[in-house]
N, C-alpha and C positions, 0 to 999 in steps of 0.2 A: 196164382196168388192175386188177391184183390189189389186194385190200384190204390195207392196211398200217397198222401202229401208228406213232405219232409220239412221240418223247421229246426234251426239250430239256436239254442238258447245259450247266452253267455253269462247270465246271472240267475239266481234263484227266483227273484221277483219276475223276471222276464219269462222263465219257464212256467211259473204259476199262471201268468196272464195267458200264455199260449195254450196251456191246458184248459183253462177256463173258457177261452174263446172257442176252442175245438170241441167242447161239449163231451158227451159220453163216448164218442168214438175217437177221442184223442188218447194216445198212450205215450208214456215215457219210453225213450230209446236210450238205454245205457250201454249194455253189451249187445243186447238184441238176440242173445242165443236162445231165449225162450219165446219172446214176443213175436219175433219174425216167423218162427215156426207156426205159432198160433194164427198169424195173419195168412201165411201161405196155405195152411190147411183149412182156412175159413172157420176156425173155432172161435174167433173173436171178430166182431165187426169193428174194423179199424179204418179210420179215414185220415188220421194225422199222426205221424211220429214226431215227438219233440225230443231232439237229441240233447242230452244234458252233459255229455262228456267234456264239453268245453267250459263248464262252470267250475271255477277253482274250488268252491266249497265242497263239491262232491268227489273230488279227487285227492288222493294222498292219505298218509298215515302219520299220526302223531302219538307219542307215548310219554307219559310223565309218571314217575314212581308213586306220586300221591294221588293224581287225578285218574290215571288209567290210560286206556287205549281208545283213540277215536279213529275210525276208518271211514273215509268218504264212500258214500253208497255206490258210486260207479268205479271205484278203484279196482283195477284188474286183479284177479285172484293170484296170479303169479307174484304180484307185488306184496300181497298179504302173506302168503306162506313163505316168501323169501325175505321178509323183513326181520332183522335180527331181534328186535324187541318182541315181536309176535312169537318168534321161535323160542325165545328165552322164557316168556311168561304165559303164553297161551297155547300150549301144545295141542289141545283139543281143536282149536281153530285151524292150526296148521294142518292137522291130519284130515279134517273135513274138507277144507278148501283145496287140498292137494289132489283130491280124487274126482272133482267135478269136471267132467269132460276130459279131453286130452289137452296137449300143450297149446294147440291153436285156440281152442275154446277158452282156456285160462288166460289168454292174452286179451280177451274181450269181456268174459263173464265176470260178475261181481257178486259180493255178498248181498248188496242191496237188491240186485235183480233176483237172486235166489230167494230172498225173503219175500219180495213183492209178488213173485209168481205163486207163492203160498201153496206149493205142492206138499201133500202129506208126507211124501218120500224125500223131500229136499234134504240133502246131506248136511248143509251148514246150519240149519235151523236148530236141531237139538244141541249142537255145540254152542251156538249163540245163546240159547235159553239157559244152559247150566252156567255159563259165564255171566249171567245176570245182565245180558245186553239190553240196551234201550235204543229204539228207533227214533231218531229226531226227524220230524216230518214238517214240511212246509206246504201251505195251501192257501186258498182264498180267505180262510178265516184266521190266518196267521200261522204261528209255529206251535207245535205241541210235541210231547214225548209219550211214547207208548212202550211199555215193557215188551220185549220180543216174545215172551211167554204168552202174551195176550194178543199178539198181532194177527194171527191166522184165525179165521172164523169158520172155515169150511174148505173143502177141496177147491183150490183156485180162488178163494175169497179171503178178504182181509178187512181190517178196519179203515183202510184208505178210502177217503171220500172223494167225489169228483173234484179234479183239479189239484189233488194232493200228491206228493211224492216224497220218498225218503231222501234226506239230504246226507245225514251221517248216521253211523252206528257207534254207540259208545259202550265200553266195557270197563267196569271199575278195576282198579289194581287188585291183583290176587292177594288174598289174605296170607299172612305168615303160616308156614307149615301146611300149605295147601297144594294140591296138584289136580290136573285135569286130564281127561282122556276121551277119545272118541273111537268108535269102531262100527263097521257095518258088515252085513253078510250079503254076498251076491253069489249066485250059483255057478258062474263062470266069468272069466275076465272080460268076455265080450259083452256081457249084459251089465251095464253100469248103473242101473237103477236099483237102489237097495231093496232087498226083501224086508229087512229091518235094519235100522241103525240106532245107536245108543251113545249117550255121552254122560259124563259124570265129572263133578268137582267135589273133592273130599278135603276137608280140613281136619287135621289131627291134633289132639293134645296127648302126647305120648302114644298109647295104643288105643285111645278112646276117640270116637268120631265126635268132633265138636260141631261140625256143620256138614251138610251134604246137599247137593242139588243133582238130580238125575232126570234124564229126558230120553224119550224114544221118538223115532220117526218111522213112517211107513207101517204104523201099528194102530192107527185110528184115523178119523177124518181130518184131524189136524195133528201136528207134532204135540207130544204130551210132556208136560212137566209132572214128574212122578212124586207127588207129595207123600203118599203113604209109603212108598218104597224108601224115600229119604228118611222118613221118621222111623223106619225099622232099623236105621243105622245110628241116628243121632243119640248121643249119650251112652252108647254101648261100645264095648270093646270090639274092634274090627277083627273078626275071626270068621271061620267057616259058618258058624251058626248065624251070626248077624247078616253075613253076605247072602246066605241061603234065604233068610227072611226077606231081604230086599229083592232078591231074584223072584221069589214067589209073588210078592206084591206087584212087581213090574208085569209079570205074566197076567195077573188078575186085572190090572188096569188096562191092558191092551184091548182094543176094540177093532181088530183088523177085518179085512175082507179076504175072500179067496179070489185070486186072479191068476194070470199066466205065470207070475213069478213065485207064487206060494199060496198055501192054504191057510185058513184061519188057525188050525191046529199047529201048523209049522211056525207061523208067525208068533203065536203066543208062547211057544216053546223058546223060540229065538229071543224074544223079548227078555225072558229070564236069563238065558245064557249070556247074552251080550251085556246085560246089566251087571252081572257078576264079573265079567271080564273088565269092563271099564272101571268098576269100583276098585278092583285089585290094581289096575294099571295107574289110576289116579292116586291111590294110596301110596304106591311105590314112588311116584314122583313127589308126593308130599314128604316122604322120608328121604328124599334125595338118593333114591336107589337106582336112578337111571331114567 
């Protein structure tokens, strides 16, 4: 592992200053479960770690029925999936955050870190996309907000500029008669990187889909918001025909690669299968069926 310096920030402004002074080889240290591996394997040139876990703004969870959910970017995953308001209102986020690493990893890893790493196969990003999440970012130019659906720009790349980091993640309150779901496929329990993952939010008016947001991970260079697949559902009765149309649109939108975890053909097939599953599961929650 390359030699690195360590600095602890206690405020957002102090972290921004440390990152700016550290230049292109300075990196945020939140959980460290990804960035330390990158440094150890020399896949990133890192000279300085700026520890942000001692900044109050990036830690903790708040929920309000009108405003929604705000999660500090460095809040450990076990606090996210264990929070009663997250469990009650954001089941897709619970499901996705519960499978990232094991218990020890979940004591350090965070949603902000998972997003900033910008892996195409990141488990939490499709869930955060369908929940209409927004990343609230601080940097030398001040504060700004970026929809999570627009955050990743390529494998391991994002909209973050030098000196910027994610402070919080915000999710609006769920609409009435809506439900969310997330699911992934892995070939065996020991391989915990998704071959494909999928998430959905479905809002119903009786049996008709009033609104839908669908997303895929590990199926393209970045996590995908499935606009065409969602439009195959909106305004239509939720039944086998409309779900099959959404499934086919998801398969068509997938732009996967072949690697050790799966082939292009398998991933495109799984994109459709998992989309259908999360649509059904989200609709069941919208109907309060479990």
